[in-house]
N, C-alpha and C positions, 0 to 999 in steps of 0.2 A: 463346221466348228465356229464361225464366226457369227453364223446366222443363228445357231442354237443359243450362243452366249448372248446375243442382243435379246432375242425372245424371254430368257430367262431373266435378264436384267430388266426389260419391260413389265414382267410379272411382278418382280422383286420391289418396284418403284411404285408401281399401283398399288400393293398391298399395305405399303407404308403410308401414302396419301390416304389411303380409307382409314387405317388405325389412327393417323393424326387428325383425321376431321371429327372424331365423336366428342361432345362438348360434356360427357359426364366424366368428373373427375373420379380417380381412383384415391381415395382416402387411405391414408396411414391405417394399418389395423383392420381394413375389410378385405373380403374376398371379392377381388374385382370391383364389378358394378352393381354385384348381388347381395353384398354382405351387410351387416348392420350399421346405422348411422351412428356417428359419435355422439355421445350424451356428455353434460356437463355436470360437476358435483361441486359443493364448497364443502371444506373441512374448516367449520367454523371454529370461533373463539374456544366455544363450549368443550372442543376436544384437546385444547392445550393445556398440559398439566404443569407446565415449567418453563419459566422464564427467568434467565440467570446470567449475569455480565461479570467477568474477572479479568483482572489484571496479569499481563502476561510480562515475560521477560524482554530486556531491552536487547537488540543485536546489532551488529556491525553491518552497514551496508555501504556500497559504493555505488551512487547513483550519479545522473547527470546534473545534478544540484547538492548544495549544502545550503545550510539553514543558521542563521543568526537571528536568536529572537528568545521572547519568553511570553506565557501566558498561564493564569490560574485557573485551577479547575478543582473541586472538591479538597478546597485548603491546600491543593501541592502545586507548587512554583513549578512549572515544566520550562526548563532552561535548554537552549542550544548553542552551542559553542561550534565553532568553525576552525579547524585546523589546516594550514596551508604551508608546504614546504617546497622551496626552490633550491635544486641541488645540480643542475647544469651549468656551473660556474668557471670562468677561468681558474687556471692554476694560480697565478699571481697577478699582482697589478701595481701600478706607481700611483695613480690617483683614479678616484670615481666620482663623477659629477653626473648632475639631473637626472637622479634616480625617482622613479614613480611607480606605482602598482595600480592596475586596473583590473576591475572588477565587473564583471558583466551582470545586471540585475535580471532575473527570470520572472520574479513576482514579489510584491510586497504588500504588508498589512499593517495599516495605522503607521506606517513607517515615513511619512511625508517630508520630515526634515532629516538630512543625513549629513552630520557634521562630527566635530571631534568629541560633541556631548552626548550625541544617540550611539555613537559607533566607535567601541573602544579597540585599540590593537596593541596586544604585547608582544615582546620577544620571548617565545618560550625558552628557559632557562634550567628548568628542573630535570627532564626526562627526555630521551629520543622517544619516539613513537612511531607506529608500523599502521599504514593505511588499513590494512586489513584485519586488524585487530585492536585498534584503539576503541575504549569506552569510557565514561564518565569515572568509572573505579578502577581503570588500569590501564596504561600506556601502551604495553605490549603484551604479549600472552604470559609475560614471565616477571614485568616488573609492574610497577604502582606508581602514581605521581607522587608530590611531595609529602603529600598524607594519605589517608585512604582512598581519596577521591580527588577529581580535579579541582584545585581551587581558585577561585575568582579574586583572592587578596593580592594587590601587588607586591612581587616580591616572592611569592612562593614557588606556583609554577610557572609564571611568566614576570617579563619586566614591563611594565607599561609604557609605550612610546607617547608621549604627551604632545598635544597642539598640533597635530597634524591638518593641512591644509587638503581639504576634499572637494573636488569640484563633478557635479552630477551632469552629463552631456547624454541627454535621453536616457537609454539603458546603461551607459557606461559610467560606471563611478572610478574618478583617477584620483589617486591619493598620492601626493609628495611625501616620498618617505625619506627619513635620514639616511645619507651615504655611509653611515658607519654600520648601518644593519649589514650592507652588502660586504664591506669591508671585513666585519668580522666573521661572516660566512666563509670568505675566501682565506681569512688567516688561520681560521679555526675550524675547518669542515667538519671535523668530528663533531663540533658542539653545534652543526648547524641542525636546529630543531624546529625551525619554521616560526611560523606565527599563530597567535591565537586571536579570535575576531568573536566578540560578544558587544550585548546591548545591556544598560542597566537599567533600560526602561520596561515596562510592563505593557501586556497586551499588544504585542508588535512583532513581526518578523521581517526580515528580507530571506528570501531565496536568490541565491548566487549560483550561476552557471559554472560548472566544476570541471575540472580537468577529464572527466568523463566523456565529456560533450564532443561530438564528434567533428564541431566547426571550432577552428583553432581560434576564430575570431571573438569566439565567446568563452574561452578559456580564461581562467586568471593568468596574468603575467607581469613580469616586471620590466622595465625598460631603463637603460643607464647608459652614460657613455663612460670611457674608461682608456687610461694608457697603461699598456705593460711597462714601457719604460719611458724616463723622463725626456728621450728623444723621439717617441712615438707621436702620431697624430691621434685624435680623439676617434674612437671605435664605438658607434652605436651598437649595443648589445641587447637583443629580447629574449628572457628566457620565460618557458613556460613553467606553470606550477608541475611538479612531480609527482606529488602527493597532497591530497585532500581528504577530509573528511569531516563529518559531524557527529560531534559526541552529545549525547543527551543526559540531562540530569536523572538520576534514579535513587530513591530511598531505599531500594532493595527490600521492599516490603510488597506484598501482593494482596490487594484489598479486591473484596466480592462484593457484588450487587444483587443482591436476591430481589426477584420481581423487578428486574429493570432490563430494558433493552439498550446497550451503548455500544458503540463503535468508537475506538480511537486510537490514532497512530501513535500519539506520544503522552503519557506512557501506554503502549498497547494495551487495549480492551477489546477482549472478544466476546461474542455471545454465543450461549447455549439455550436451545429450546427442545420441547419434548412435546410432541403430540401423537393422539391415535389416529390410526387408518382404519376405519370402521368399514368392514365388510358390505355391511348392510345399505352405505350409501351407494355402494356399486350395484350390488345385486337388486336393489329395489328398482333399476331403471330399466328391467326386462319382464315381459309380462308373465313368463313362465316361473314357477317356483324352482330355486336353486336348490339342487339336493347336493351336491358336492362344492362347496364355498370355495375350499381351497384350490380346486382345480379351476375354478371359475377366476378366481383372483390370480392364478399363475397365466392363464392364457389370455385374459384381457390386454388391451395394449392402451398404455399411457401415452398417449399424443402431446399433452404439454401439461406441466404442473408449475405454477406459480406462487411463490411465497409473496403476501401481500403485507407490507408493514406501513405505518403511517407517522410521519414526521412530528415529533413532539411540540415542534416548532418554537421553543424558547432556549434550546441547548446547543443549536450547531455552531461551529466555530472553524473557521472564519466566515462570514457570510459571502456567498457568492463562490464558495469551494466546490469540488466536486469528490464522490467518494466512488471507490471501486471495490466491489463485495463479491467474495469467494464463498462458496457454502460447502462443507465436508459433512461426511457421513460419519456418525459415531459408532464405533465398534466395540463397545464394553458396557457392560453392565454395573459398573462397579462406581459410577459416578457418585459422588457424595453430596447432596445438594447442602447439607448441613456442615460444608468443610469451613473450617476456620485458621488454618495454619497460615500465617502471614508471611511466611519463609520460602514458601515453595506455591507455584500457581494451581489454581483449582484443578485444571486440567493440562494434561502434556500432551505431545504430538504423538504418543503411544494409544493415545484414546479415540483419535479419528484418522480418518482415511481420505484422503484426495483422489475423486474419481474422475477428475479433469473435466470440470463443468467450466463453461465459459464465464468469464466474470461479467458482473451485472453493475451497471454504471448509472448515475444520476447526479443533478446537482445537488448541493446540500438543503436546498430551499424547496425542494419537490414536496409535496404534501403525500403524494402515493408512491412508495418504492414498491418496484417489482422484482424480486430474485428468481431466476430460472433454477428450479429444482426438478426438471424432469426427470433427469438420470437417478436421483434418489429415490423419488416414487417408484420408477420402474423395478429398482432393485428390492424396495420393500413389498411391493405387491406380489413380486414373482417368489417372495422368500429367499432370496440370495442373501440377502442382509436381514438380521434382527432389527426390530425398530427400538433403538436406545435413543434416538434424537438425533439432533443436527447442530453442528457448532458454524458459527459464519465468523467471518475476519476481513478487514481492509487489507487488501493487497499492497498498500503501501505503508506499512506499520514501521516505524523506527525511520520513516523517510521526511514526513511532514508533520503540522498540527492538526490535521482534520481531526474534527471531532462531532458526533453524531449521535442522538437519542430518539428511541421511536416510543411509540405511546403504547403502553399497556393496561391503562386503567378506563380511559371511556369507551364504552361498549360498542360505540359504532367506528372505532378506530383501533379494535385490538388486532392482533395478526389472524389473518386466515389463509388458506390455501386454496387456490382456485384451480381446478382440474379437468381437462378434457380427455376423454378415453372412450375407446372402442370396444364393446362387450365382445366376446367370443363368438364365433359363429355360430357354433353348434347350440348355443344355450338359447338364441333369438327365437329359433323355430319351436 
């Protein structure tokens, strides 16, 4: 028994070694080493019939950062205000001393000076807010702010805390805050609505590590000393933020941009494009006449398909940022390119489907952007989906100020699709 097992094991190992020594690759879409070689084709700009960009709704997101800043685009002032609340406070106190607030800066743009002239902090006085639902035009899912939207006027939604001393120590911003803030939060905890942070300056922003960050040292926190009674010694207490969120300004109107390719995170702008996938591009690569084109297209293999877009170079924001792009397949033929309704987006989530393609990313300064759309072309060529176009969006909408525009006018920089495919085995011979 042992001898037979050793003999069979030796033969198996020998076969595996022989198979592993072959130098011929087994290409995807071929039949072993005898199938047809992969071919390459390009769906050029002449096959693209529509380019369209459109604003979409603002949404609430909890992420590992919050944003304070402003920048202007298309005559719209994009504003970001950060709200932070500290709730795990003592039930009572006799005295509060030496209070400070520490923020950890994750990123900044044109925000070289941080002091009480560039960074404003206010005690929210109008309404409580929920981290999961707060937006510019509502504080909770059932209440609005002082007016129809969050107000940056002192005395409406917040009471400005003036003349704060701020010290930047590497990436930590330490702000001396008045003790009465913490005293009021303890005395009237039902009115503890937290703080609002904003800047009056344009073309700048701060990204702050939020309470969602996995590292406690990077979360916002307050530190203070307090006595519970007159006879107690001072106790140092550190309290981490319990809630924080960024709310972004919106005018509640949805602008469309025909013949332009724009991606923006704030206010969100998505892209729609439509293109032909001509059968002749594929059938022309084989020597024999293809009589059944439908069958040919169904049986070929799309090895790789990449959408190539070129940076317009003049409209990225901020310089040095990175964008992550997801493609979606459009599933309806009712997209109206003459759409002009300013009160609802050009396209809704019912019009496209996520087929779970990995995001493509690159820096905003990159000249050539490459988006993997292999799965989409596979589904279009097999006929599994009708070709109604694709939608592309940034994966960080409503989370930062990233903005990028792509070329649609220069002939040598218009979008194109590069495809590597393997013809069906039966059609090659």
